[in-house]
N, CA, C and O atoms as a MOPAC input file, in Angstrom:
PM7 MOZYME 1SCF
protein

 N     18.17400 1     2.55300 1   -11.22000 1
 C     16.83800 1     2.33200 1   -11.20800 1
 C     16.55900 1     1.00100 1   -10.62700 1
 O     15.49100 1     0.73200 1   -10.07800 1
 N     17.67500 1     0.06300 1   -10.77900 1
 C     17.52100 1    -1.23800 1   -10.27000 1
 C     17.30700 1    -1.34900 1    -8.75700 1
 O     16.49100 1    -2.11500 1    -8.24500 1
 N     18.07600 1    -0.55500 1    -8.11800 1
 C     17.97100 1    -0.40700 1    -6.59000 1
 C     16.57400 1     0.20700 1    -6.13400 1
 O     16.00000 1    -0.16700 1    -5.11100 1
 N     16.10200 1     1.14700 1    -6.95900 1
 C     14.71600 1     1.71700 1    -6.70400 1
 C     13.80000 1     0.63300 1    -6.70700 1
 O     13.02200 1     0.45800 1    -5.77000 1
 N     13.85200 1    -0.23000 1    -7.87400 1
 C     12.78800 1    -1.34600 1    -8.03600 1
 C     12.99200 1    -2.38700 1    -6.99900 1
 O     12.01900 1    -3.07200 1    -6.68200 1
 N     14.04300 1    -2.57000 1    -6.48200 1
 C     14.43100 1    -3.69400 1    -5.35600 1
 C     13.60300 1    -3.16200 1    -4.07400 1
 O     12.80800 1    -3.87000 1    -3.45700 1
 N     13.88000 1    -1.90000 1    -3.77900 1
 C     13.45200 1    -1.29100 1    -2.48700 1
 C     11.89600 1    -1.08500 1    -2.52500 1
 O     11.17800 1    -1.46600 1    -1.60100 1
 N     11.46600 1    -0.52300 1    -3.53500 1
 C      9.97700 1    -0.36500 1    -3.68400 1
 C      9.16700 1    -1.53100 1    -3.84500 1
 O      7.97100 1    -1.42000 1    -3.57300 1
 N      9.65900 1    -2.75000 1    -4.28400 1
 C      8.92200 1    -3.87000 1    -4.47900 1
 C      8.76800 1    -4.56400 1    -3.06200 1
 O      7.98200 1    -5.49000 1    -2.86000 1
 N      9.49100 1    -4.08800 1    -2.23200 1
 C      9.27000 1    -4.64300 1    -0.73800 1
 C      8.09300 1    -3.84100 1    -0.25400 1
 O      7.31700 1    -4.39800 1     0.52200 1
 N      7.87100 1    -2.61900 1    -0.61300 1
 C      6.62000 1    -2.00500 1    -0.13500 1
 C      5.35200 1    -2.83600 1    -0.73000 1
 O      4.44000 1    -3.21200 1     0.00600 1
 N      5.37400 1    -3.04100 1    -1.86800 1
 C      4.27000 1    -3.51900 1    -2.84600 1
 C      4.16700 1    -4.91400 1    -1.94800 1
 O      3.01500 1    -5.24200 1    -1.66400 1
 N      4.94400 1    -5.54000 1    -1.59800 1
 C      4.68000 1    -6.95400 1    -0.97500 1
 C      3.88800 1    -6.73000 1     0.26800 1
 O      2.94500 1    -7.47900 1     0.52400 1
 N      4.24100 1    -5.66000 1     1.12200 1
 C      3.50800 1    -5.49500 1     2.35200 1
 C      2.36300 1    -4.71400 1     2.42800 1
 O      1.68200 1    -4.66700 1     3.45200 1
 N      2.04700 1    -3.95600 1     1.18500 1
 C      1.09400 1    -2.96100 1     1.37600 1
 C     -0.34000 1    -3.35800 1     1.36600 1
 O     -1.18100 1    -2.64500 1     1.91400 1
 N     -0.66500 1    -4.51100 1     0.74100 1
 C     -2.00000 1    -5.04700 1     0.57600 1
 C     -2.23100 1    -6.25000 1     1.36400 1
 O     -2.83200 1    -7.15500 1     0.78600 1
 N     -1.88400 1    -6.43200 1     2.53300 1
 C     -1.87600 1    -7.87400 1     3.16400 1
 C     -2.97100 1    -7.84800 1     4.10200 1
 O     -2.67200 1    -8.46300 1     5.12500 1
 N     -4.06300 1    -7.38700 1     4.12100 1
 C     -5.09100 1    -7.61300 1     5.16400 1
 C     -6.49100 1    -7.57900 1     4.69900 1
 O     -6.74100 1    -7.59500 1     3.49300 1
 N     -7.39500 1    -7.53300 1     5.57400 1
 C     -8.85100 1    -7.36400 1     5.56300 1
 C     -9.54700 1    -8.42800 1     4.47200 1
 O     -9.26300 1    -8.47700 1     3.27500 1
 N    -10.41800 1    -9.17500 1     5.09100 1
 C    -11.14500 1   -10.14600 1     4.20100 1
 C    -12.24800 1    -9.56500 1     3.49400 1
 O    -13.05300 1    -8.78900 1     4.00700 1
 N    -12.26400 1    -9.89300 1     2.49900 1
 C    -13.67100 1    -9.35700 1     1.65300 1
 C    -13.71200 1   -10.33300 1     0.51800 1
 O    -12.72500 1   -10.94800 1     0.11600 1
 N    -15.13400 1   -10.44900 1    -0.05600 1
 C    -15.43400 1   -11.44700 1    -1.05100 1
 C    -15.46100 1   -10.71200 1    -2.42900 1
 O    -15.93600 1    -9.57700 1    -2.46000 1
 N    -15.04000 1   -11.21900 1    -3.43200 1
 C    -14.82800 1   -10.71200 1    -4.81200 1
 C    -15.27000 1   -11.69600 1    -5.71400 1
 O    -15.45200 1   -12.87800 1    -5.42400 1
 N    -15.45400 1   -11.12900 1    -6.91400 1
 C    -15.77000 1   -11.96400 1    -7.95800 1
 C    -14.44500 1   -12.43700 1    -8.83900 1
 O    -14.52000 1   -13.07800 1    -9.88800 1
 N    -13.40700 1   -12.06400 1    -8.30400 1
 C    -12.21200 1   -12.26000 1    -9.09000 1
 C    -11.94600 1   -13.91100 1    -9.14600 1
 O    -12.22200 1   -14.51400 1    -8.10900 1
 N    -11.53700 1   -14.53300 1   -10.04500 1
 C    -11.46500 1   -16.05100 1   -10.15200 1
 C     -9.92200 1   -16.32500 1    -9.77300 1
 O     -8.97700 1   -15.59800 1   -10.08000 1
 N     -9.86800 1   -17.48000 1    -9.06900 1
 C     -8.49000 1   -17.87800 1    -8.60700 1
 C     -7.83100 1   -18.34900 1    -9.91200 1
 O     -8.52800 1   -18.75700 1   -10.84100 1
 N     -6.51600 1   -18.29600 1    -9.98500 1
 C     -5.77400 1   -18.96600 1   -10.90500 1
 C     -4.31100 1   -18.37700 1   -11.17000 1
 O     -3.72300 1   -17.74900 1   -10.29000 1
 N     -3.87200 1   -18.56300 1   -12.16600 1
 C     -2.25800 1   -18.19300 1   -12.41600 1
 C     -2.43000 1   -16.65400 1   -12.96000 1
 O     -3.10100 1   -16.45200 1   -13.97200 1
 N     -1.88500 1   -15.72000 1   -12.34500 1
 C     -2.04400 1   -14.37300 1   -12.91000 1
 C     -0.49800 1   -13.91000 1   -13.32800 1
 O      0.52800 1   -14.25000 1   -12.73900 1
 N     -0.58600 1   -13.14800 1   -14.36000 1
 C      0.55400 1   -12.44200 1   -14.84000 1
 C      0.47400 1   -10.95100 1   -14.29300 1
 O     -0.41900 1   -10.17500 1   -14.63300 1
 N      1.41700 1   -10.65600 1   -13.48200 1
 C      1.42000 1    -9.26100 1   -12.91300 1
 C      2.50500 1    -8.35200 1   -13.23500 1
 O      3.64800 1    -8.56500 1   -12.83100 1
 N      2.18700 1    -7.31800 1   -13.96700 1
 C      3.22700 1    -6.28500 1   -14.44100 1
 C      3.15400 1    -5.14800 1   -13.34000 1
 O      2.11900 1    -4.55400 1   -13.04000 1
 N      4.50200 1    -4.91400 1   -12.73800 1
 C      4.62300 1    -3.76500 1   -11.84300 1
 C      5.53400 1    -2.94200 1   -12.47600 1
 O      6.62000 1    -3.33200 1   -12.90600 1
 N      5.01800 1    -1.55100 1   -12.56000 1
 C      5.94700 1    -0.56900 1   -13.13800 1
 C      6.34800 1     0.34300 1   -11.91700 1
 O      5.46300 1     0.68100 1   -11.13100 1
 N      7.50900 1     0.71100 1   -11.74700 1
 C      7.93600 1     1.42000 1   -10.40600 1
 C      8.63300 1     2.57400 1   -10.90600 1
 O      9.44400 1     2.47200 1   -11.82600 1
 N      8.35100 1     3.71000 1   -10.32700 1
 C      8.95500 1     5.05300 1   -10.66600 1
 C      8.59800 1     6.05900 1    -9.52500 1
 O      8.14200 1     5.76000 1    -8.42200 1
 N      8.91800 1     7.43100 1   -10.04100 1
 C      8.82500 1     8.50400 1    -9.22900 1
 C      7.89300 1     9.49300 1   -10.18500 1
 O      7.79300 1     9.41100 1   -11.40900 1
 N      7.29900 1    10.35700 1    -9.39200 1
 C      6.52000 1    11.30500 1   -10.09600 1
 C      7.22900 1    12.33300 1   -11.24200 1
 O      6.62500 1    12.83800 1   -12.18800 1
 N      8.54700 1    12.50000 1   -10.94300 1
 C      9.14900 1    13.32300 1   -11.90900 1
 C      9.85700 1    12.64000 1   -12.83600 1
 O     10.44500 1    13.29800 1   -13.69500 1
 N      9.92800 1    11.43400 1   -12.84600 1
 C     10.65600 1    10.77400 1   -13.86800 1
 C      9.62500 1    10.42800 1   -15.09600 1
 O      8.44500 1    10.12100 1   -14.92900 1
 N     10.19900 1    10.52100 1   -16.18600 1
 C      9.45200 1     9.95200 1   -17.33300 1
 C      9.09000 1     8.52000 1   -17.27500 1
 O      9.93400 1     7.70500 1   -16.90400 1
 N      7.84900 1     8.13700 1   -17.62900 1
 C      7.53400 1     6.63300 1   -17.46200 1
 C      8.36400 1     5.63000 1   -18.40100 1
 O      8.27100 1     4.40900 1   -18.27100 1
 N      9.19600 1     6.25600 1   -19.37200 1
 C     10.18900 1     5.54100 1   -20.08100 1
 C     11.39900 1     5.09000 1   -18.99200 1
 O     12.01000 1     4.03200 1   -19.14300 1
 N     11.63400 1     5.88800 1   -18.03400 1
 C     12.54300 1     5.46000 1   -17.06000 1
 C     12.29900 1     4.58200 1   -15.90400 1
 O     13.16800 1     4.10600 1   -15.17400 1
 N     11.02900 1     4.41800 1   -15.81300 1
 C     10.45000 1     3.45900 1   -14.89400 1
 C     10.95400 1     2.14700 1   -14.96200 1
 O     11.21300 1     1.72800 1   -16.09000 1
 N     11.17400 1     1.31200 1   -13.87000 1
 C     11.51700 1    -0.09300 1   -13.83800 1
 C     10.41300 1    -0.85700 1   -14.15300 1
 O      9.31500 1    -0.35100 1   -13.92200 1
 N     10.45900 1    -1.94600 1   -14.62300 1
 C      9.38700 1    -2.91400 1   -14.85600 1
 C      9.73100 1    -4.21100 1   -14.37700 1
 O     10.86200 1    -4.67200 1   -14.52900 1
 N      8.74300 1    -4.86300 1   -13.76500 1
 C      8.90800 1    -6.33600 1   -13.24000 1
 C      7.65600 1    -7.07300 1   -13.56200 1
 O      6.56100 1    -6.61600 1   -13.23400 1
 N      7.79300 1    -8.24400 1   -14.21900 1
 C      6.80600 1    -8.97200 1   -14.45400 1
 C      6.83900 1   -10.26100 1   -13.79300 1
 O      7.82600 1   -10.98700 1   -13.90500 1
 N      5.68800 1   -10.63700 1   -13.01900 1
 C      5.87300 1   -11.97600 1   -12.09700 1
 C      4.66200 1   -12.70500 1   -12.50500 1
 O      3.68600 1   -12.07200 1   -12.90700 1
 N      4.65300 1   -14.05100 1   -12.42700 1
 C      3.57600 1   -14.98600 1   -12.48200 1
 C      3.31900 1   -15.51200 1   -11.09700 1
 O      4.21400 1   -15.89500 1   -10.34500 1
 N      2.05500 1   -15.50700 1   -10.81500 1
 C      1.88800 1   -16.05200 1    -9.53400 1
 C      0.42700 1   -16.68700 1    -9.28500 1
 O     -0.58200 1   -16.07600 1    -9.63900 1
 N      0.37000 1   -17.89700 1    -8.68100 1
 C     -0.87000 1   -18.46700 1    -8.48000 1
 C     -1.62100 1   -17.79000 1    -7.30800 1
 O     -1.06200 1   -17.60500 1    -6.22700 1
 N     -3.00500 1   -17.39600 1    -7.56700 1
 C     -3.68000 1   -16.71000 1    -6.73700 1
 C     -4.87800 1   -17.62200 1    -6.29200 1
 O     -5.78500 1   -17.86700 1    -7.08700 1
 N     -4.87600 1   -18.07600 1    -5.13200 1
 C     -5.94500 1   -18.93100 1    -4.67000 1
 C     -7.23000 1   -18.23200 1    -4.20800 1
 O     -7.23400 1   -17.00500 1    -4.10800 1
 N     -8.23600 1   -18.90100 1    -3.94500 1
 C     -9.48800 1   -18.26400 1    -3.48300 1
 C     -9.04800 1   -17.58500 1    -2.04200 1
 O     -9.43700 1   -16.46300 1    -1.71800 1
 N     -8.29200 1   -18.30400 1    -1.31700 1
 C     -7.98200 1   -17.60900 1     0.09700 1
 C     -7.11400 1   -16.25700 1    -0.11500 1
 O     -7.21900 1   -15.29200 1     0.64300 1
 N     -6.25900 1   -16.29600 1    -1.21600 1
 C     -5.28300 1   -15.16500 1    -1.62900 1
 C     -6.35000 1   -13.87300 1    -1.89600 1
 O     -6.23200 1   -12.73800 1    -1.43500 1
 N     -7.31200 1   -14.32700 1    -2.68400 1
 C     -8.32400 1   -13.31400 1    -3.21300 1
 C     -9.20200 1   -12.81300 1    -2.05400 1
 O     -9.30400 1   -11.60300 1    -1.85300 1
 N     -9.86600 1   -13.75500 1    -1.25300 1
 C    -10.60100 1   -13.26100 1    -0.01300 1
 C    -10.03800 1   -12.49800 1     0.98900 1
 O    -10.56100 1   -11.60000 1     1.64800 1
 N     -8.74300 1   -13.01400 1     1.04700 1
 C     -7.97300 1   -12.26500 1     2.35900 1
 C     -7.39100 1   -11.02700 1     1.82700 1
 O     -7.12500 1   -10.24000 1     2.73600 1
 N     -7.11500 1   -10.60600 1     0.68400 1
 C     -6.45100 1    -9.43000 1     0.16500 1
 C     -5.30000 1    -9.76600 1    -0.38300 1
 O     -4.71600 1    -8.94800 1    -1.09500 1
 N     -4.77900 1   -11.01700 1    -0.14800 1
 C     -3.23700 1   -11.23100 1    -0.47300 1
 C     -3.07900 1   -11.22100 1    -1.94700 1
 O     -1.93400 1   -11.14200 1    -2.39200 1
 N     -4.01900 1   -11.28600 1    -2.70400 1
 C     -3.67800 1   -11.11200 1    -4.17900 1
 C     -3.14800 1    -9.79600 1    -4.50400 1
 O     -2.53900 1    -9.71700 1    -5.57100 1
 N     -3.25100 1    -8.83800 1    -3.85300 1
 C     -2.63500 1    -7.40300 1    -4.12100 1
 C     -1.30700 1    -7.15100 1    -3.42200 1
 O     -0.82000 1    -6.02500 1    -3.32100 1
 N     -0.75500 1    -8.24600 1    -2.95000 1
 C      0.59500 1    -8.04200 1    -2.43400 1
 C      1.72300 1    -8.08000 1    -3.26700 1
 O      2.84500 1    -7.80400 1    -2.84100 1
 N      1.49100 1    -8.41300 1    -4.46200 1
 C      2.64200 1    -8.62000 1    -5.51100 1
 C      3.58300 1    -9.81200 1    -5.13000 1
 O      3.07600 1   -10.76000 1    -4.53100 1
 N      4.82500 1    -9.83200 1    -5.41500 1
 C      5.83100 1   -11.03400 1    -5.11200 1
 C      5.89400 1   -11.23700 1    -3.68800 1
 O      5.76500 1   -10.31400 1    -2.88300 1
 N      6.07400 1   -12.32600 1    -3.40100 1
 C      6.44600 1   -12.68700 1    -1.89000 1
 C      7.91600 1   -12.19800 1    -1.57700 1
 O      8.78500 1   -11.84800 1    -2.37500 1
 N      7.96000 1   -12.27100 1    -0.16600 1
 C      9.42800 1   -11.68400 1     0.41000 1
 C      9.40800 1   -10.38000 1     0.94000 1
 O     10.15600 1    -9.49700 1     0.52200 1
 N      8.40100 1   -10.18200 1     2.04700 1
 C      8.23400 1    -8.91800 1     2.59400 1
 C      9.20500 1    -8.44800 1     3.68600 1
 O      9.38700 1    -8.99500 1     4.77400 1
 N      9.85700 1    -7.23200 1     3.16300 1
 C     10.86200 1    -6.49600 1     3.88700 1
 C     10.13000 1    -5.51100 1     4.81400 1
 O     10.76200 1    -4.94300 1     5.70400 1
 N      8.89700 1    -5.30700 1     4.64400 1
 C      8.02800 1    -4.28200 1     5.50500 1
 C      7.03200 1    -4.89300 1     6.00800 1
 O      5.90600 1    -4.44400 1     5.79800 1
 N      7.18200 1    -5.85100 1     6.64900 1
 C      6.18100 1    -6.64200 1     7.33300 1
 C      5.39200 1    -5.89800 1     8.43500 1
 O      4.30300 1    -6.33400 1     8.80800 1
 N      5.90100 1    -4.85100 1     8.92200 1
 C      5.39900 1    -4.20600 1    10.04800 1
 C      4.34700 1    -3.18800 1     9.71500 1
 O      3.55600 1    -2.72100 1    10.53500 1
 N      4.40800 1    -2.87000 1     8.37700 1
 C      3.46700 1    -1.80900 1     7.81500 1
 C      2.02100 1    -2.44600 1     7.86200 1
 O      1.77500 1    -3.63800 1     7.67700 1
 N      1.13100 1    -1.47100 1     8.13300 1
 C     -0.43200 1    -2.03600 1     8.34200 1
 C     -1.07700 1    -1.24700 1     7.41700 1
 O     -0.80700 1    -0.09100 1     7.09000 1
 N     -2.07000 1    -2.07100 1     6.97000 1
 C     -3.27900 1    -1.30700 1     6.20600 1
 C     -4.38800 1    -0.55600 1     7.06800 1
 O     -4.86200 1    -1.18500 1     8.01400 1
 N     -4.79100 1     0.59100 1     6.85000 1
 C     -5.67300 1     1.32700 1     7.51200 1
 C     -6.67800 1     1.74900 1     6.68600 1
 O     -6.46500 1     2.05000 1     5.51100 1
 N     -7.76800 1     1.79600 1     7.20700 1
 C     -9.14800 1     2.25200 1     6.39700 1
 C     -9.23500 1     1.63100 1     5.15400 1
 O     -9.31300 1     2.25400 1     4.09500 1
 N     -9.22100 1     0.25800 1     5.26900 1
 C     -9.35100 1    -0.64700 1     4.12800 1
 C    -10.76000 1    -0.72200 1     3.57800 1
 O    -11.61600 1    -1.05000 1     4.40000 1
 N    -11.17600 1    -0.47000 1     2.28800 1
 C    -12.30600 1    -0.49100 1     1.83100 1
 C    -12.46800 1    -1.38500 1     0.58800 1
 O    -11.59900 1    -1.27200 1    -0.27700 1
 N    -13.39400 1    -2.19200 1     0.40700 1
 C    -13.59100 1    -3.02700 1    -0.82000 1
 C    -15.12800 1    -2.78400 1    -1.16000 1
 O    -15.95700 1    -3.02900 1    -0.28400 1
 N    -15.46500 1    -2.39200 1    -2.19100 1
 C    -16.95700 1    -2.21700 1    -2.79800 1
 C    -16.96000 1    -2.11700 1    -4.24700 1
 O    -16.20800 1    -1.33600 1    -4.82900 1
 N    -17.82800 1    -2.92600 1    -4.89000 1
 C    -18.29400 1    -2.85800 1    -6.29700 1
 C    -17.00400 1    -2.85000 1    -7.13400 1
 O    -16.80400 1    -1.95300 1    -7.95300 1
 N    -16.05500 1    -3.93200 1    -6.91100 1
 C    -14.93200 1    -4.00100 1    -7.76000 1
 C    -13.70900 1    -3.08200 1    -7.56300 1
 O    -12.76700 1    -3.06000 1    -8.35600 1
 N    -13.78900 1    -2.33400 1    -6.46300 1
 C    -12.65600 1    -1.34200 1    -5.99200 1
 C    -12.20600 1    -1.60900 1    -4.61200 1
 O    -12.97000 1    -1.90900 1    -3.69500 1
 N    -10.90300 1    -1.48300 1    -4.50900 1
 C    -10.47700 1    -1.59200 1    -3.01500 1
 C     -9.49900 1    -0.28900 1    -2.95000 1
 O     -8.91500 1     0.16800 1    -3.93200 1
 N     -9.42000 1     0.23200 1    -1.62600 1
 C     -8.44800 1     1.10100 1    -1.32000 1
 C     -8.13900 1     1.11700 1     0.24300 1
 O     -8.93600 1     0.73400 1     1.10000 1
 N     -6.86700 1     1.61500 1     0.48500 1
 C     -6.50700 1     1.61000 1     1.71000 1
 C     -5.31300 1     2.66600 1     2.14300 1
 O     -4.78500 1     3.30300 1     1.23200 1
 N     -4.96800 1     2.82700 1     3.20100 1
 C     -3.84500 1     3.66700 1     3.59500 1
 C     -2.72900 1     2.83200 1     4.23100 1
 O     -3.08000 1     1.85700 1     4.89600 1
 N     -1.58200 1     3.07000 1     4.11700 1
 C     -0.45700 1     2.22900 1     4.60700 1
 C      0.21400 1     3.10800 1     5.61600 1
 O      0.53000 1     4.28000 1     5.41300 1
 N      0.40400 1     2.43400 1     6.72700 1
 C      1.21500 1     3.03100 1     7.83700 1
 C      2.21200 1     2.09700 1     8.38400 1
 O      1.91300 1     0.94700 1     8.70700 1
 N      3.53500 1     2.64600 1     8.49900 1
 C      4.46300 1     1.85300 1     8.92800 1
 C      5.00600 1     2.57100 1    10.25400 1
 O      5.01100 1     3.79200 1    10.40300 1
 N      5.42600 1     1.71300 1    11.12000 1
 C      5.65500 1     2.07600 1    12.54000 1
 C      7.22100 1     2.89600 1    12.62000 1
 O      8.06900 1     2.64300 1    11.76400 1
 N      7.44300 1     3.70600 1    13.52900 1
 C      8.57400 1     4.19300 1    13.77600 1
 C      8.82000 1     5.67600 1    13.20400 1
 O      8.15100 1     6.07400 1    12.25100 1
 N      9.78500 1     6.47200 1    13.80200 1
 C     10.13400 1     7.69000 1    13.50200 1
 C     10.47800 1     7.78700 1    11.97400 1
 O     11.21100 1     6.94300 1    11.45900 1
 N      9.97300 1     8.76600 1    11.29300 1
 C     10.22100 1     9.01600 1     9.80000 1
 C      9.83800 1     7.79100 1     8.92600 1
 O     10.32000 1     7.67000 1     7.80000 1
 N      9.04700 1     6.96300 1     9.39600 1
 C      8.46500 1     5.82700 1     8.78200 1
 C      7.80700 1     6.20200 1     7.47900 1
 O      7.25800 1     7.29900 1     7.37800 1
 N      7.83800 1     5.22300 1     6.33400 1
 C      6.99600 1     5.60800 1     5.23800 1
 C      5.54600 1     5.40100 1     5.38400 1
 O      5.08000 1     4.72800 1     6.30400 1
 N      4.90500 1     5.91500 1     4.57700 1
 C      3.41900 1     5.96800 1     4.68700 1
 C      2.88100 1     6.06000 1     3.16500 1
 O      3.60500 1     6.47700 1     2.26000 1
 N      1.60500 1     5.65300 1     2.96900 1
 C      1.05900 1     5.55700 1     1.52700 1
 C     -0.28100 1     5.36200 1     1.35200 1
 O     -1.06400 1     5.35500 1     2.30100 1
 N     -0.63900 1     5.18900 1     0.10900 1
 C     -2.07600 1     4.73600 1    -0.33300 1
 C     -2.07700 1     3.91100 1    -1.39400 1
 O     -1.19300 1     3.97100 1    -2.24900 1
 N     -3.06000 1     3.06900 1    -1.44200 1
 C     -3.12500 1     2.03900 1    -2.54500 1
 C     -4.74000 1     1.97100 1    -2.92000 1
 O     -5.64600 1     2.06400 1    -2.09100 1
 N     -4.89000 1     1.80600 1    -4.21800 1
 C     -6.16500 1     1.89200 1    -5.02500 1
 C     -6.29300 1     0.91700 1    -6.15600 1
 O     -5.58300 1     1.11900 1    -7.14100 1
 N     -7.09200 1    -0.10000 1    -6.14700 1
 C     -7.09100 1    -1.05100 1    -6.99100 1
 C     -8.54800 1    -1.08200 1    -7.75400 1
 O     -9.47900 1    -0.49500 1    -7.20300 1
 N     -8.72500 1    -1.61300 1    -8.75100 1
 C    -10.05700 1    -2.19700 1    -9.53400 1
 C     -9.81600 1    -3.42500 1    -9.75600 1
 O     -8.65200 1    -3.77200 1    -9.95300 1
 N    -10.87300 1    -4.36300 1    -9.77500 1
 C    -10.81300 1    -5.60000 1   -10.24500 1
 C    -11.94100 1    -6.17500 1   -10.96100 1
 O    -13.05700 1    -5.73000 1   -10.69300 1
 N    -11.81400 1    -7.17500 1   -11.90800 1
 C    -12.90900 1    -7.80800 1   -12.57300 1
 C    -12.66000 1    -9.24200 1   -12.28300 1
 O    -11.77800 1    -9.53500 1   -11.47600 1
 N    -13.46200 1   -10.29600 1   -12.95800 1
 C    -13.19500 1   -11.54100 1   -12.57400 1
 C    -11.94200 1   -12.16200 1   -13.05800 1
 O    -11.61900 1   -13.27000 1   -12.63000 1
 N    -11.19200 1   -11.51200 1   -13.94200 1
 C     -9.93900 1   -12.15000 1   -14.53600 1
 C     -8.93100 1   -11.10100 1   -14.47600 1
 O     -7.80600 1   -11.45200 1   -14.83000 1
 N     -9.09200 1    -9.79100 1   -14.07600 1
 C     -8.00700 1    -8.89100 1   -14.06600 1
 C     -7.99400 1    -7.91100 1   -12.72500 1
 O     -9.02300 1    -7.74000 1   -12.07100 1
 N     -6.82400 1    -7.33100 1   -12.40400 1
 C     -6.87600 1    -6.27200 1   -11.67100 1
 C     -5.74200 1    -5.36000 1   -11.98000 1
 O     -4.65900 1    -5.76400 1   -12.40300 1
 N     -6.08100 1    -3.90500 1   -11.71400 1
 C     -5.14000 1    -2.95200 1   -11.79600 1
 C     -5.27500 1    -1.97100 1   -10.66100 1
 O     -6.26500 1    -1.91100 1    -9.93200 1
 N     -4.13700 1    -1.15700 1   -10.55900 1
 C     -4.15000 1    -0.06700 1    -9.45900 1
 C     -2.83700 1     0.37800 1    -9.33100 1
 O     -1.89800 1     0.14900 1   -10.09400 1
 N     -2.84800 1     1.08300 1    -8.22600 1
 C     -1.40000 1     1.71900 1    -7.91300 1
 C     -1.35600 1     1.91500 1    -6.38300 1
 O     -2.32700 1     2.14000 1    -5.66000 1
 N     -0.05300 1     1.78800 1    -6.00900 1
 C      0.55300 1     2.14300 1    -4.69400 1
 C      1.41600 1     3.44800 1    -4.72500 1
 O      2.19800 1     3.68900 1    -5.64500 1
 N      1.22100 1     4.25700 1    -3.67100 1
 C      1.99000 1     5.54100 1    -3.78000 1
 C      2.50600 1     5.57800 1    -2.22800 1
 O      1.78400 1     5.61500 1    -1.23100 1
 N      3.68900 1     5.56200 1    -2.26400 1
 C      4.56400 1     5.51700 1    -0.80300 1
 C      5.33200 1     6.92500 1    -0.73400 1
 O      6.10700 1     7.25200 1    -1.63200 1
 N      5.10400 1     7.65800 1     0.26300 1
 C      5.88000 1     8.63000 1     0.86500 1
 C      7.02000 1     8.02800 1     1.75400 1
 O      6.82600 1     7.54100 1     2.86800 1
 N      8.32600 1     8.12700 1     1.07600 1
 C      9.45500 1     7.66400 1     1.88600 1
 C      9.61300 1     8.25300 1     3.15300 1
 O      9.81700 1     9.46600 1     3.13100 1
 N      9.57200 1     7.69800 1     4.26000 1
 C      9.57300 1     8.47800 1     5.50000 1
 C     10.99200 1     9.32700 1     5.64200 1
 O     12.10100 1     8.91300 1     5.30600 1
 N     10.73000 1    10.41100 1     6.12900 1
 C     11.99600 1    11.26800 1     6.47500 1
 C     12.60700 1    11.90400 1     5.27500 1
 O     13.65200 1    12.53600 1     5.43000 1
 N     12.02700 1    11.79600 1     4.00600 1
 C     12.60000 1    12.07800 1     2.68100 1
 C     11.70200 1    12.73600 1     2.04800 1
 O     10.53600 1    12.53800 1     2.39100 1
 N     11.92900 1    13.52700 1     1.15100 1
 C     10.91600 1    14.06900 1     0.29800 1
 C     10.95600 1    13.49300 1    -1.10400 1
 O     11.37500 1    14.09300 1    -2.09300 1
 N     10.47500 1    12.26500 1    -1.07400 1
 C     10.54200 1    11.37800 1    -2.14300 1
 C      9.19400 1    10.41200 1    -2.10600 1
 O      8.84400 1     9.86900 1    -1.05800 1
 N      8.54400 1    10.26800 1    -3.23000 1
 C      7.42600 1     9.56800 1    -3.38500 1
 C      7.74200 1     8.41600 1    -4.23700 1
 O      8.25300 1     8.75000 1    -5.30600 1
 N      7.57600 1     7.10200 1    -4.06200 1
 C      7.54000 1     5.98900 1    -5.11700 1
 C      6.28000 1     5.62500 1    -5.46400 1
 O      5.41000 1     5.69000 1    -4.59600 1
 N      5.99800 1     5.24800 1    -6.58200 1
 C      4.78900 1     4.87500 1    -7.29000 1
 C      4.97900 1     3.46600 1    -7.94900 1
 O      5.93100 1     3.19400 1    -8.68100 1
 N      4.04400 1     2.66100 1    -7.63800 1
 C      3.91800 1     1.15300 1    -8.46000 1
 C      2.66700 1     1.27000 1    -8.94600 1
 O      1.72500 1     1.63200 1    -8.24100 1
 N      2.56000 1     0.96100 1   -10.22900 1
 C      1.42900 1     0.69700 1   -11.10000 1
 C      1.33000 1    -0.79000 1   -11.40200 1
 O      2.25000 1    -1.32000 1   -12.02400 1
 N      0.28700 1    -1.49600 1   -11.00900 1
 C      0.04900 1    -2.78600 1   -11.20400 1
 C     -0.97700 1    -2.92000 1   -12.47200 1
 O     -1.81700 1    -2.06100 1   -12.74400 1
 N     -0.78700 1    -4.07600 1   -13.17000 1
 C     -1.67500 1    -4.55400 1   -14.19600 1
 C     -1.55300 1    -6.02100 1   -14.19800 1
 O     -0.45600 1    -6.54300 1   -14.39700 1
 N     -2.62700 1    -6.72400 1   -13.98500 1
 C     -2.69400 1    -8.25200 1   -13.82700 1
 C     -3.80700 1    -8.79200 1   -14.51900 1
 O     -4.93300 1    -8.29700 1   -14.53600 1
 N     -3.40600 1    -9.93300 1   -15.14700 1
 C     -4.49200 1   -10.80600 1   -15.78700 1
 C     -4.31200 1   -12.30000 1   -15.55000 1
 O     -3.20100 1   -12.78600 1   -15.33700 1
 N     -5.44900 1   -13.02300 1   -15.59200 1
 C     -5.48500 1   -14.35700 1   -15.36500 1
 C     -5.00000 1   -15.04700 1   -16.53800 1
 O     -5.54100 1   -14.80500 1   -17.61800 1
 N     -4.06700 1   -15.86100 1   -16.46700 1
 C     -3.55800 1   -16.50500 1   -17.98600 1
 C     -3.83700 1   -18.01000 1   -18.01200 1
 O     -3.82100 1   -18.69200 1   -19.03700 1
 N     -4.12300 1   -18.50800 1   -16.63500 1
 C     -4.32200 1   -20.11700 1   -16.52300 1
 C     -4.91200 1   -20.48500 1   -15.08700 1
 O     -5.03900 1   -19.68800 1   -14.15700 1
 N     -5.21000 1   -21.68600 1   -15.07700 1
 C     -5.66600 1   -22.10400 1   -13.75100 1
 C     -4.20300 1   -22.48000 1   -13.14300 1
 O     -3.20100 1   -22.59100 1   -13.85000 1
 N     -4.22600 1   -22.67300 1   -11.65100 1
 C     -2.96400 1   -23.04300 1   -10.99200 1
 C     -2.76800 1   -24.42700 1   -11.18700 1
 O     -3.65200 1   -25.28400 1   -11.16200 1
 N     -1.57400 1   -24.59600 1   -11.38000 1
 C     -0.76800 1   -26.25200 1   -11.45700 1
 C     -0.81400 1   -26.91800 1   -10.23100 1
 O     -0.31700 1   -28.03900 1   -10.11800 1

């Protein structure tokens, strides 16, 4: 399961990287819980990662807040059909190349929280990876 978490975290890093939008979400230090698994696995078997990250006003307005941990091994993947309205964001993920991964992300946010999921169909394989995010603001950035 550790390998699955490592591979799929790369997707999370790259999937929400675009489109400028205004939000009511406050800048600050966020604790982000990322549960990673596959549809046929019991959630007790999913991998969990918790990261703490300072999200600035620029991160929030540019969409970088939904990227997860830094270190993008899927930088060529693009967000398509990005929408942000009334506390909800959604997008499709398109990666270049033959048998490339593709996916969909959807999040909701408030002034101090966000939650949502990213579902990736692994290119050329009959395998779907899912990441569920839950984040809360815990302090200001230092």
